[in-house]
N, C-alpha and C positions, 0 to 999 in steps of 0.2 A: 677607228674612233667610235665613241658611244653615241647612239642616236635615241631621242625621246619621241614617242608617238602616242596619240590619244585616240581612244575608241569609246563607243557607247555600250553600256551593259544595262540589263534590267536592274532597277533599284531593289536591293534585298528587302527594304522595308515595304515597298509596294507589293513584291512577290508574297511576303508573309501575310499581308492583309487580304490579298486576292485568294490565297489558299484557304484562309479562314472563311471568306465569303462563300467560296465554292462548297465547303462542308456545311455551313448553315443553310444555304439554299437547298441543298440536297436533303438535309434532315427535316427542315421545317416546311419547305414548299415543294419538295420532290422535283426540283428543277436542276437539270444538268447544265453547268456553265461551260462555255468554250473558253478555256484559258488563252488560247492562241488569239481568238477574236477580241478578248478583253484587253490584250496587250497591244495588238497591232491595228485594230479597227477603232479609231477614236470615236466615231459616231455611234457605233454599236455600244461601246463602253459607256458613253455619256447617257445614251437612251436607257440602257439597262439600269444604271445607277439612279437615274431620275425616277424610274418606275419603282425601284425598291424604296427610294426615299418617300414616295407617295403612300407606301403601305403603313407608315407610322409605327413600325415595329421597333421596339427598343433593341432587339437583338441584331438589327441591321443598321440602325441609325449611326452608331459610332464607326462601324466598318466603312459604310458608304462615305461618311465625312472624311475619314482617313484617306480612302482611295481617291477622292476628289482633290485632296490637298497635296498628297505625296506625288512627286514627279515619277513618271514611269521609268525613265532612263536616267543614269548618271554617267559622268565621264570617268574613264579608267586610264591611267598612265602606265604604259608598258615600256620596258627598256630593252632595246635590241643591240647587241654588240656585233660590230663588224671588224674584220681584220684591218689593221692599219696598212695603208699603202704609202710608201715613201714617194713623195713628189718633190722633185728638186725645185727650188725657188725659181720663178720665171726670169728673174733678173740676175741670177748668179752667173758670174763670169770666172772661168778658171784663171788661176794665177799662172802667169807665164814666166819662163826662165829668161832673165834679163841678159845673161851672158851670151847665149848662143842663138836666141831665136827672135831678137828684136826686129831685124830687118824683114824676115818673112811675115811676122805679125803685123808690122807697119803696112806692108804692101796689101795684106789681106784686109786690114781695116779700111784702107783707102778704097779698095774695090767695093767693099760692102757699103761704104759711105756714099760712093757714086751711084750705086744701084738704088740705095734707099732714097737719095735725093731725087733721082729720076722718078721713082714710084710715087714719092710724095707730091711732086709737081703734077703728076697725072691723076692724083686723087685716090690712089689705091690704098695708101697707108697713112697712119698718123705717126709722127716722130716725137719721142720724148727722150730726154737725157737724164740720167740719174747716176749718182755715185754708186759704185759697187764696192761694198766693204770687203776688204781682203779677208780671206779665210784660209785656214790651214788645210791642205788637201794631201792625203796620203797618196803616194805613187811609188813605182818601183825604184825611182831614183830620188834621192834626197834633194830638196830644193834649198838652196842656200840663201836666196834672197826673195822677199815678197814685195809686191808693188801694187798700188791702187790704180786701176785702169778705168777710164771713162769710155762708154761704148753706147751707140744708139740702139734702142730696143724697138724692134718691129712688132707692132700689134695688128693682127688681122682684123679688118672691119667686120663688125657684127651686123648682119642684115636681118632685121625683124620684119617678117611678112605682115602686111596690113590685114587686120582682123575686122570683119564686119560684125557689129553688135546687133544680135538678133532682137527684133522688136517683140515686146511681150505679147503673147497670144491673147486675143480678146475672148474672155470666158463666154461659153455658149449659154444663152439664157433659156431655161426650161420653159416650154410652152405646152398647152393642152389643146387637143389630145396628142398623145405620143405613142409611137410604135415600139419604144424602148423603155417601157415602164418596168418598175421593180414590184413584184407582187408582195403585198404585206399581209393580207388575210384572204383566205378562200372559205366562203360559207356556202354549204350545200344543204338542201333539205326542204322544209315545209314551205309550201306556197302561201299558206295562211299568214306566216310571219314575214317571209322574204318579199312578198308582193308590196307591202306597205310599211309595216312597223320597222323592220330591220334597216331599210334605207334611211329612215329618219333618225334612228339611233346612231347609225354610222356617221351621218353628216354632223350630228350634234357632238359626237365624240371628237371628231376632227377639229371642229370649231373651238371646242373647249381646250384643245391642245394648241390653239393659235394658228391653225391652218385655214386659210380663207379661199385659196384657189382650188376649186372643186368642180368637177364636170362628170356628169353621167353620160356614158356612151350608149348608143342604140345598137343592139346586136340583132343580126338577122335571125338567130336561133331564138325561138319563143321560150319564155321563162328563164332566160339567161341575161344577166346585166353586168356591167362593169363600171365602177366608180374610179376615176383617176383624180389625183391631187398632187400638189407640189409642196415639198417640204425641204428646206435648205437647198433650193435650186435643183432638186432631183424629183423625177416623176415616179409616183408609186400608184399601184392599182389594187382595188379590192374586187374580187370575183364573187358574184352572187348568183347561184343556180337554184331554181325553185321547182324541182321535179317531184316533190313529196318527201315526207319525213324519212321513209325507207332509203331513199337515194342518198341522204346525208351519211348514213352509217356505211353504205357501200363505198362512198367516196373516201371516208376515213380509212377503210380497209385498203383501198387502192392508193392511199397517200395522195389523193386528189383534192383533199379538203383539210383545213385546219380546225374547223368547227362544224359539227353536225347540228343543224337547226331542226327541232322536232316539236310537233304539236301533240305529242304523246310521250309517255315514258318509254325508255329503251326496253326492248324485249330481252328475256333471258337468253334466247338464241343469239341475239346480236351482241350481248355482253360476252358470251363465250367465243363468238367469232372474232371479236376485237381484243380479247384478253391477252393473247400471246404478244401482241404488238404494243398495246397501251395499258395493260392492267385492267382493273375493274372500273369501267366508266360510270358506274352507278354510285360511286363513292362521292363524298362531299366535295373533294377538290376537283372533280371532273364534271359533276352534274350541277348546273346552275338554272334556277327558275327565272325565266324572263318576266313572267306575269301569269295571270290566270285568264281563262276564257270559258264562256258557256257555249255549248253547242245548242243553238236554238232550233227547235222544230218550227218550221214556218209554212204558212198557207197564203194563198192570194188575199189581197186586201178586202175582197168581196166575200170571203169565206168566213162564216161565223163560228167555226169550231173553237171552243174555249180551252178544253183540257183533255188529257188522255192519261191513263195509267201506263206504266212501263210495259205491261203485258199486252195491252191493246195496241200500243205503238209498235211493238215487235210484230204483231199480226198484220198490221198495215204494210210494213216494209218487207215482210216476207211474202206478201200476196194473199194471205189467208183472208184478210178483209180487203176486198177490192172494189167496193162500191160505197159512195158517200152516204147512201140511205142507211147503212148499218151504223153510221156515226151520227145519225140525226139530220143528215143533209138531204139534198135532192138525189134523184135516181141518176147517177152518172158514175162512170168508171174513175177510180182514183189513179192519177198519173204520178208514179213514184220517181223522184229524182235523188240521185246519190252522188257522192264524191267518187273520184277515180280510185283504182285499186292501190296505188302507191301512197294514198293520202293518210296522214295521221288522224285527220278528222274522221274518216271512215273507220279506221282501226278502233278508235275510241268508241264510236257509235256501236260498232259490232260487239265489242266487249261488254258494254253496259246494257245494251238493249237486246240484241239478237241472241248472243251466246248465253246470256243469263236465262233466257227463255228457251234455249235449245232450238233456235230457228236460224235460218240463213237468209241472205238478201235475195229478193225476188229477181228472177232472171229477166223480168220485164223492166227493171229499173233502168233509167237513163243515167249513164255515168258522165259526170262533168268534172273537168280538171281543176277549176278554181271556185271558191265560195262566191266570189263576185258574180261570175257567169251563172252559177246555179240560182242565186237570188234573182237575177234578171229573168231567168226562165219561169220561176214561180210567179213573179209579178205579171207575166204575160199569159199565164195558164190558170184559168179560173178553177180547174179541177186538180191542180198540182199540189204536192206536199213534198217537202225536202228538209234537209238539215244543213246549217251553215254556222260558221263562227259568229258569235254575238255581234261582232263588228260589222258584219255584212247583211244584217236583217233588212236594212233600208226601209222601204214603205210597207213591207209585208207584215202580216200579223203573226205574233208569237203564240205558241200553244203552251199552256202550263202543263207540267208533268208531275205525277206522283210516283214515287218509287214502288209503292205497293198500296194495297187497300188500307194499311195501317199507318202510312206516312202522310205528311202534309202534301197538298198540291202546291207547287211552287213555280213561279215564273223565273226566268233567268234575269236577275237584277245584279247590280254591282256588288251588293252586300251578300246575297245568297250564293253568288259565284265565289266571292272572296273567302267566305267561310267554308266553301265547298259543300254547303247543304243542298244546293240544287243538284239533282240527279246527274245531269250531263255537264257538270262543271269539270274542268280539266286544267292541268298545268302545262305551260309552254316552256320548252327547255333549250338550253345550249349544252352540248356535250363536247368536251375537248380534252386532249391529253394533258398531263400535269406539266410537261416540259415545253409548252409553247413559249414563244418569245414574249418579252415584256409588253410589247404593243398590244398583243392579243389579251394578255392578262389584264392590262389596263382597261380594255374594252369591256371585259366581263364585270369588272368592278364598277365601271360607269353604269352599266345596265342595271345593276343591283342597287345603285345609289338612289337617294331621294329624287335627285334631278332626273335620272334615267327612268324611274318609276312614274314620275309626273308625265314624261313623254308617252309611256305605255298607256296611261290613263287618257291622255289627250288623243291618242290614236284609236280610241274606242274599245280597248281591251281593259282588263281589270288589274289595277296595280297592287303591289304588296304593301304600300303605305297604309298604316293602321288608322282606322276610323271608328267612330262610335255610332251605334244605332239603337233606338228603342225597340225592344223585342215585343212579341205578343204571346198571350197564353196559348199553350198547345194542348189540344184534347188528349186525354189519356196519359199526360205527363205526370210525374209525381208532384205532389203539392209543394214540396220544397223547391222544385224547379220553377214552378209558376210564381212562387213567392219572390224569387229574384227578378222575375219579369216585372213585378209591380214596383220594386224599389231600385232596380239597377238598370244598367245598359250593357249591351254585349259588344265586345270588340270584334273587328272584322278579320280576326285571325284565329284559326284553330290549330292545335298541334296534334300531329298524327304519329303513330308508332308502328314499328314492325310487328308482325304477328307473333303472339305468345310472349312478348317481352315488353320492356319499358324503354327501349332505345328509340330516340326520335328519328324520323326520316330526314332526308337531306334538307328539305325546305324548312323543317322545324328547327334544325341547327342554325340556319341562317336567320330565321325569324326571332330567335332569342334576342339578338342584338336590337332588332327593330322594336320589340316590346320594351326592352330596357330603356331605349331612347324615348319612347312614347311616355312611359311612366315618369322619366326625368323631366319631361316637358309639362306633365300634369301631376305634380306632387300631391295634390289634394285628393286624388282618387285612391280608393282602397280596392285591392285586388281580391277576386274570388275565383278559384279554379274548380271546374266541374269535370270529373273523369267519366268516360264511357267506354264500353267494350262492344265487340261483336257478340253474336248469340251462341258461338261455339263454347261448349263447356257448361258446367253447372251454374245456377243463378248466383249462389254465394261466392263461387270461385271467380265469376266475372266481375262481381261487385268489388271483391278484394283486388283484382287485377286493375280495375279502373282507378282505385284509390292509389295503388302503387305508381301508376302513371302520373297522376296528379302530383304526388309527392316528388316524383323524379323531376317534373317541371319546376316545382317549388325550389328544389335544391339548386337547379341551374340559375334561377332568378336570385336566390340568396347569395350566390357566388358573386353577383354583380351589385350586391347591396340593396336589392329590392325585396321588401317584405310582402308576404301574402297574408291577408286577413282571414280568409276562410277557404276550406277545401271540402268539396262534396264528391261522393261517388255514386253513380247511378247505374252501373253495370250495363246490361243490354237494353235498358229502357230508353225511350226517345230515339229510336233509330232514324237515320236520315236517308238510308238506302237499304236495298234488299240484302239480306244475309245469305242469299242463294249463290251469289257470285263472289269471287275473290276480290274484285274491285269494289263491290258493295260493302263487303266486310271491312276493307281497308278504310273506307269513309267513316264507318261507325266507330273504329278504334281512334278516339280523339279526346282531347282536353279542350273545353271551351273556356274562354277568358272573359270574365265579367268585371265591371267596376261599379261601385256604389259610394 
């Protein structure tokens, strides 16, 4: 006979949309999608689609909507043919020959009836009688007469074993802490960031996603922490290691981290070390600016030192100047405090201060692993001097710094750090591969958002949210520049470019959208762009290059429907850093944004 059976197969419509999603994700986001997990792991699929939905991208919106609507599986009906097996009817009784076999049949029936009656009385069988319809049966001898015979049918009793119904298992309720957590993010790197800012950003991100059960675990290993949380009755964990910026890149190389947290830009050697595995991590889709920070030079609250040039600062930390009397203070030895060797804060300080003056850190400097502890040391040492993140100045005195004799003396303030005019301003980074999971991508978007940047500001760092500030006249600046000081205000964002060209750096590419949003919220303001260059090259050439850069920014803004009222080019004039070092020249290659 023929038998029908049903089975589940992947819905062709779902498969078509999934393949289209995989192609778009690879082309636009450089993300590899696991087709197997998208089909078989419902939680992974829902989480991934929700994250893509949050991008607001038209190229993904329709596909995501289709994948949420279309069922993953459909039923398929298959026909299996089996050979027919002739089964004689259970009640069929052969027709007997009346002429010669009546008596033997009668005796046989009588015996059967007696046996059946006895078995029935004892409870072993049920007895039914039914008519047997005569049928024609072929045999070796022709039967001349047919007759309907009535006969008891013996049916064997069916014994059904008693089945115990299993009670439904009580689902295990997830609790914190747990030894069986699922790791969702591993962040390794900067102590400056991981000690305070990153924990607050992580908690805020989880709560924004509706997760309320959160617990920090105490680790016996110093500078290592773990955050556990419950989502859909499952326990997840976030690993946070704070052994310095360099350790983050090493952890990426060893696949021990998903994100490298750095208080400095990735080095060329680190880019090449990680390129075979992750590609170029200095590109826009892998390098994200968390916020900005100023490295503050600090002295004891009782110390009256007000300012230093970059050159004098280098001599103090190299040990060339080792007594306070050479800086106008009392006759006492200068006690130098420095961050530890793996610190991004130390690396930035060396690049800007020591290496630009061809000096090295004093062998007598006391190395301390965290900015917090270093600040405490200065507070307790009347003759101490050190450098910390702006967030960790505490009650100590800040020292104003001039990049050179030709530049302004500036204190690290939120505005001078935000514009990166302050010599020791720096960017704080997250570095991650492009193929991280949607949860991690969502976290990077949250950090860059207005809400995330408000948290950065609240934690004592400098956010990327744009603000206005009244500027002041600068000595030796062109008259046209100081004219704008009198009639306009400067925005807290500068756009910087790669050397010798007009390509915006990674932060600048992200800041375009912030500037567009700011102008949309303040439509009465008129924009003026001022281009600057470093001092390499001829004067006329530098002025032309600074104009090209300002025009390049104008073109980007025009694409968003933002008009620019004025453009100025000042070449290498009004430097904010020394042109002797690469990092100083990169600060001078900029476009300032003014409104009036």
